[in-house]
N, C-alpha and C positions, 0 to 999 in steps of 0.2 A: 308338815302339812303345807300345801301350796296356798297362795293367796286365794285362788279360786275355791279350793276346798274349804278354806276357813270362812268364806262368806256364807251366810245363811240364805235361805230361800227368800228372805225379805230384803235382800240387798244391802245388808250391813257391811261396812268395809272391814277388811281383815285387821286393820290397825286397832280398831276398838276391841277386838277379841284379846289382844295382848294386854291392853290397859284395863280390861274388865276385871272385876273382882272374882274371887274363887267360885262363888255360887253362880255368877253370871256365866263363867266358862263351863261349869257343869251343865247349866241349863242349855247353853248353845250345843254342847256335845249331845245331850239327850234329844234336842230338836233335830240334829243331823242324823242321829241313829234312827229316829222315827221316820225321817224323810227317806232314808235308804231302805228301811224295812217296807215302806209303801211300794217300792220298786220291785220287790221280790215277787216272782210268779211261781205259784205252787204247781208241781207237775200233775198231769192228769193221771188217772188210775192206770191207764195203759202204759204211759211213760214210766211210771213208778215200777210197775211189774217188769218192764223191759230193762230198766237200770239195775234192778235187783238181780235179775237173771245174768246180766253181763258181769256184775261183781262176783256172783257165786261161781260162774264159769271161770273167771280170771283166778279166783282163789284156788279152785280145784287144780287148774293148770300149774299154778305156782307151787302147790303142795306136791304135785307129781315131779316137777323139776327139782325141788329141794330134796325129795326122797331119793331120786336117782343120783343126784350129786353126793348125798350122804353115803349111799351104798358104794358108789365109785371111789370116793376118797377113803372110806373105811377099808375097802378091799385093798386099795393101793398102799395105805399105811401098814396094814397087816402084812402085805407082801414084802414091803421094804424092810420092815423090822423083824421079819421072820416069824410072825405069829400065824395063827390059823385064820383063814378067811371065814366069812359068814356061812359059806356052804359047808365047811368042815365042822361046824359046831353042832 
């Protein structure tokens, strides 16, 4: 953690964080987590739907790519080792 990140929003120096007791360090951590969570912006409904659709389209495209590669490699292995291809089954 950098010295800047170790400072709390109240301007406490980072040196005190190292000397502080166990519970004081936990309290500092919790304050920092709450401070970061206050910065989070929730997406709007439109953005959420858009992000969901992007992820679903990406997953479908990856499924198609993996399926095609699986068929290609399976056919190649069957051809190399003299087995029957998927079309002959």
